[in-house]
C-alpha positions in Angstrom: -40.2 -45.1 -245.0 -42.7 -42.1 -244.7 -42.7 -40.6 -241.8 -46.0 -40.9 -239.4 -48.0 -37.3 -240.0 -49.2 -35.6 -236.7 -52.0 -36.9 -235.7 -52.3 -40.6 -237.6 -49.9 -41.8 -234.9 -52.7 -42.0 -232.1 -56.6 -40.8 -231.4 -57.3 -37.4 -232.7 -59.8 -35.4 -235.1 -58.2 -36.8 -238.3 -60.5 -33.8 -240.3 -57.8 -30.9 -239.0 -55.2 -33.3 -241.1 -54.8 -31.9 -244.3 -55.4 -34.2 -247.2 -57.6 -36.8 -245.2 -60.8 -36.7 -244.9 -63.2 -39.2 -242.8 -66.4 -40.4 -242.0 -68.8 -39.7 -238.7 -66.9 -42.5 -237.1 -63.6 -40.8 -237.3 -62.5 -44.2 -240.0 -60.4 -42.4 -242.9 -62.4 -42.4 -246.1 -60.0 -40.5 -248.1 -56.1 -40.0 -248.5 -55.5 -37.4 -251.6 -51.9 -37.2 -251.6 -51.4 -36.7 -254.9 -48.2 -34.2 -256.0 -47.2 -33.6 -252.5 -43.4 -34.8 -252.7 -43.9 -38.2 -250.8 -40.6 -40.5 -251.7 -39.8 -43.5 -250.8 -42.0 -46.9 -250.3 -45.7 -46.8 -248.3 -45.7 -47.7 -244.9 -47.8 -51.4 -244.1 -50.1 -49.6 -242.1 -51.7 -48.1 -245.2 -53.5 -51.7 -245.7 -55.4 -51.3 -242.5 -57.6 -48.4 -243.8 -60.4 -50.5 -243.7 -63.2 -47.6 -244.5 -60.8 -45.8 -247.3 -62.9 -45.2 -250.7 -60.6 -43.1 -252.3 -56.6 -43.0 -252.3 -54.5 -40.7 -254.7 -51.2 -41.2 -254.5 -50.1 -40.0 -258.1 -47.6 -37.4 -258.8 -45.1 -38.6 -256.1 -42.0 -40.3 -256.1 -42.8 -43.4 -254.5 -40.8 -46.7 -254.5 -41.0 -50.3 -253.9 -44.3 -52.5 -253.9 -47.6 -51.2 -252.4 -48.2 -53.4 -249.1 -50.2 -56.4 -249.7 -53.7 -55.8 -249.1 -53.9 -52.2 -249.7 -56.4 -52.8 -252.9 -58.3 -55.5 -251.2 -60.8 -53.3 -249.3 -64.3 -53.6 -250.3 -64.8 -49.9 -249.6 -62.2 -48.8 -252.4 -63.9 -47.5 -255.2 -60.9 -45.1 -256.7 -56.9 -44.9 -256.5 -54.6 -43.1 -258.5 -51.5 -44.3 -258.2 
């Protein structure tokens, strides 16, 4: 399982986290994690990012199935897996 990056475990300024873009309300709108050597399955918490518009996961060593609901959000416009 992927470790939770610093700053995502609680309340914080997500703009200070590499690869993350947030809106004015602090909701995560983009995760650009392509080619950052991720390994293993994605955590179920990915499916709870309701404001996510862009998700880039290509060029990693991910395994398993995507968490249910990962692509169900109405906000999601682009995904590269």
